[in-house]
N, C-alpha and C positions, 0 to 999 in steps of 0.2 A: 510507371515509375521510371525516373531518369536512369539512363545507363551509367551515369557517373556515381550512383549511390555507393558503390563499393570502394571508392577512392579514399574513404576516411580511415580505413584500418584493415579490414579483412582482405584476404587474398581473393580477388575476383576469379570467377570461373572462365572457361573458354568463351569466345565470342558467341553469342546466341544462347548460352546456358542461362536458364531462369535464375534469378536471384533467390527466389523462394518457391518451394513446392508445398502445397497444402494437401494432406491426405485426409479424406473425409470417409469415415467408416459409417456404413449405412446398413441398418437391419430393421425392417418393419417399423419405420418412423414416418409413415406417410402423412399423418396429421401435421407434422412439424417440419418436414423436409423442405417444402417450398420456401418457408421463411428462413430456414438455415442457409440454403443455397443463395437466396436473394441477398442475405447479409454478406456472403462472401463476394458477390458481385459488387456490392457497394463499399465494402470495408477492406477487402484484401488489397495489398499494394498492386499497382499497375504492373502487368506482365507476369503475374503469379501463375504458375502451373498448378492445376487442380486435378488430383487423381481421386476419383470417386470409386470406392470399393463397395459394391453391392454384395453384401455377405449373406446370400441366400434368402433375400426378402420374400415373404409370401403375400405381401400386399402390393400396392402400386408404387413402392419406393423405387424399384428398378426403372420403371418407365419415366418417373420424374427425373432421375439421373440422366437417362438417355436424352430427354428433351433439353435439359440444360446444356449438356455436352455438345449436342448437335449444333447449337447456335454459337459455340465458343471454341475457336481452334486450340486454345491452350488447355482445354478440359478434355478428359477422357474417362471412360468408365471401364471398370473391371468387374465382370459378373462371376461369382464363384459360389459353390455350395457353402452353406453355413459352417463356419469354422470358429466363430467367436471374435470378440473385439481385438484381442491381441494379435491373432493371425491376420485379421483384416488390415490392421495397421502395418504389420510387417510386410505384407504383400504390397501395400501401397508405397511403403518406404523403398522397397526394392525397385519399384517401377519409377520412382521419382528421380528427377535429374537436376533439381535446384541446388544451389550452393547451400542454402538453408532449407530446413523442412519444419513444418508445423502440423499439428493434428487437430481435427475438428470432429466432434460427435454429431451425427446427423439430426439430433433433436435440439441442438444448442445454436447459439448465434455468435458471429464475430461482431465486434464493436469497432467504430472508426479508429480508436486509439491503437488497434492491433498493428497498424502500419508503423507505429513508433517502435515496436519491438524489433522489426527488421532494421529500421533506421539506426537505432542504438547499437544493435549487434554489429552492423557494418562499420559504423563510425568508431567504435571502440575495439574492433577486432576480436569480439567475444565469441566464444563457442556456444554459449547459451544466453538468452535474454528472457526475463520473466516479467509478468504484469499482473495487476490487480484484476479481480473478478467480481461480477455481480451475479446474484441469483434472480431468477424470474419464475413466476407461475403462469406467465402469459398475460396477466392483467396488471401486475405491479412488479417492481424491481427493488432490490435492496442489496447492500454490500455483502459479499460472502464473508462470514465470520472467520472461517478457516484461513482464507487468504489475507484477511485483515491482520490476524495474529502473526502471519508470516512476514508481511511487508510493512505494516505500520511502524515497527520499531527501527527500520533501516532507512538509509538515505538513497541516493541515486544509484549506488552500486552496493553490493553485499557479497559476502563469501560464506558459504556454509561452514567452513572451518572456524570462522570468527564470529558469525552471527547465527546463533543456534535457533533463532526464531524461524529461519528458513526451513527447519525440519517440518514445519506445517505446510510448506508449499510443495505438495506431493501430487499435483495433477499434471497430466501431460500437455493439456491443450491451451494453457495460458502462457506458453513458451514458444520460442523458435530455437532450433538447434542447428549448428553447423553439421551438415550431413556426413562429412568426412570425419568429424569428431566422434559421432555415434559409431561409425564403422571402425575407427581406430580402437575404441574401447569395447567393441563387441556388444554394444547396447541394443538389444532387441526386446520386444515385449513378450513376457511369458504367454504361452498359448494354453487354452483350455481351462483357464481360471477366471475368477471374477475380478481380481484386483491386479490389473496389469501395470498400473502407473507406478506404484511404490518402488519396485526394484530398479526401474529405469530412472525415475526423476531424482532419487536420492544420489545415485551414482553419478548422474549427469551433473548435478549441482556441485558435488564434491570434486570431480575431475576438472570441471570448468574453471575453478578458482573464482576470480572476480566476475560477478554477473550483473549486467545492467538491470535496473528495476524501474519499470514504468508504473507509476502510482495511479494513473487514470485507468479505469476498468477497460480491459482489452477483449474480454470474453464474457458472454452471458450464459450462465449454467442453469439449465431448465429443471425445475421441479415438476414432475408429471403428476397432475391431479388424478389421472386414470390408474395410477399404480403400475406395478411391474418393474420399477427401477430397482437397482441393487440396494439402495437405501431402504426401500420398503420391503425387502426380502431378508431382513436380518434374522428372522426366525427359522430360516432354512439351514440345515446342517452344512451343506456345501458352502454356503456363504461364510459361516463361522470358520470352517476348515481352511478355506482359501485366505481369509483375512489373517488367521493365525500363521499360515505359511508365509504370507507376505511380510508380516511383522518379524518373524524369525529370520527371514532372508535379510532384511534391512539390519537387524541387530547383529547378525553374523558379519555383515560387511563392515559395520562400524567397529566391531570388536577386532576384526582382522587389521584394520588400519589404526587401531589403538586410539579411537576417538571416544574416550570415556564420557566426556561432557555431552557429546551429541547422543550417545547411547542413552544416557539418563534423561535427556530432554525428549528423546523419541518415546521412551517408555512412559514418561509422564503424559505426553500427548495421547498415547493410546489409552492409558488409564482414564484420563479425563474426558476424552471425546468419543473414543470408539467402544471401549468396554461397556460403558453404561447402556449403549443401545442393545448390545447382546444380552446384558443382564436383564433388561426389561422384557426380553422374550422368554425368560426361564419358566414362568408359570405355565405356559402352553407347550414347552419343549419336552421332548422325549428323553429317555435316560442317556442315549448316546450323545445327544446335544449337550446335556448337562455334564457328562464326563469330559467332553472336549472343552467345554467352558472352564472347568476346574483346572485342566492342564494349561489353558491360556493364562489364567490368573497366576498359577504357579510360576510360569515363565516370566511374567511381568514383575512380580514382587521379589523374585529370588535375590536380586542384587540391589533392591531399592533401599537407599540409606534411610535410617530411622527418622531423621529430621524431615526429609522430603515426604515420607509416609505420614508423619504427624501433621503436615501442612495440607493434606488432602481434605476435601469437604467431608463433613461427618457421615453423611449417608454412604459415600463411596468407601470410607474406612470401615463402616459397618459391613458392607457387602464383602470387602476383602477379608475381614476377620472371619466371617462366617464361611466363606469359600475355603480359606486355608484350613479351617477346622473341619471341613467336610460336612458342615451342618446344612445340607441342602434343603431340608424341610423348613428350617428357620429362615434360610436365605430366600426361598420362594415366598414365604409368608411376608417377609419384609419388603420384597420387591412388589408384591401385589398391593401392599399398603402404601408404598411410597411413589410408585411410578405414575406418570401422567398418562394421558390418552396415547395409544400407539396404534398405527394402522393395522398391525397384525393381531392385536389383542382382542379377546372376546369382549362383548359389551359388558360394562361394569354395572351389574344389577344389584350391588350391595346397597343395603339401606344405610341411613346415617349412623345408627347405633352400631352396626357391624363395622363400618369404616372407623368409628371412634375406637372400638375394641381392638381392631388390628393396628391402628396407629399407636395406641398405648402400649401394645405388645412390643412394637419396635423400639419405643423409648426405653422399655424395661431391658431389652437386649443391649442397647447402647450403654445403659447404666451398668449392666452385668459385665460387659467387656471393658469397662473403664474408659469409654470413649467420651463420656460427658459426666459432669458432676450431677449430684441429685438435684441441685437447684436448677441447673441448666435443663435437665430432663423435665422437671416440673413446669418450668416456664414455657418450654416448647410444646409440651403436651397440652397445657391450658390454651395456648394460642391456636393450636391445631383444632382442638375440640370446639372452641368458639367459632372458628372459621367454618367448620362442618355444620354446626347447628344453626348459624345465622342464615336467614333467607338471602338469596343472591343479592337482592336490592340493598338490604342493610349491610351485607358484607362489603359491597362495593363502596357504599357510603363511608363505612368505617375505614377502609383502606385510603379513601380520599382525605378524610380528616387526619389520619396518621401522616400522610405525605405532606399535607399543608403544614402540620405542626413541625415536621422535620425541616421543611424549607424555611420556617421562621426561627429555627434554632430551639424549638420547644422539645 
């Protein structure tokens, strides 16, 4: 990268100071680490300092880090006992010397547009710049729905105070941050928990004010087919506890700064995207998990206005009504009837008649709670029953006919 990059806005560092440091947290990611580090070689801005933090890996990840660093003067490796992702990032941040700093997880990929983050941050004198994200399973890629909801509604710049959609942009690694800005606001990653990003990113976006937005994907977020990711461990009590704590932390921060609209937007995000994943784990969960879940629901709906509640999807409203009433047995039955396949769920061995009985029971619950009219419940129950009874081939054909009819205005 040209040494003149910093002339457009931000205050350049001392001569010889890297314009960007990348902190790469590494723990037992040997199958993906080579491709991750290769993507940094090809996509990081020229002259980037790379700090690899081997967080107590038990596979060959540490050796891969050493091999890459040995061939590159601007790279170095820190080997430490396992302390978790938050601690690894903090150690790397403390060792970094760049004007800006970014974060990479060792199983993900940088994309070529990542350089635009630094270019925009420099030229606009920004403390934070953010960019779009793609998901990948290694064989295909698709836009991240979470980040699309955050960035699609905004232009080339956005502000969390004015653009509430940014409340969905809660990952650390699709951004670059001015390092002195993080230090000024005391922004460090929580340690010993599963959700490190939320408390840092929401505060960073708020304090940064106007944030440049790169709409081309800058980062590729990997979905691991082998399991073991945080997303695939929603049925663990520690996962739910840590998520609950992160949500409460963000809500407390928003309340402290009297950001009522952002608080409402954040709670709706959690209700719509996060809570359903934990709800789906209830049939296999133990009593402590279920009690924690009920506390989570109570926190989310305590100040939720009635009009926003009524606008929620019917199934989510059903779950909330049952949870608030403490009707866990009915809630578990409704979840078992309504949920789709989940990585942690036991195999669904229910026969078609049992599935129909359980689905009909949930429609009766919706009718009992006044969430749907009798006519709506009857129509939905008939459609669901037909779907279950039809063989797969006929069901797919019926769906195709219905879609073609809709496209012709029928």
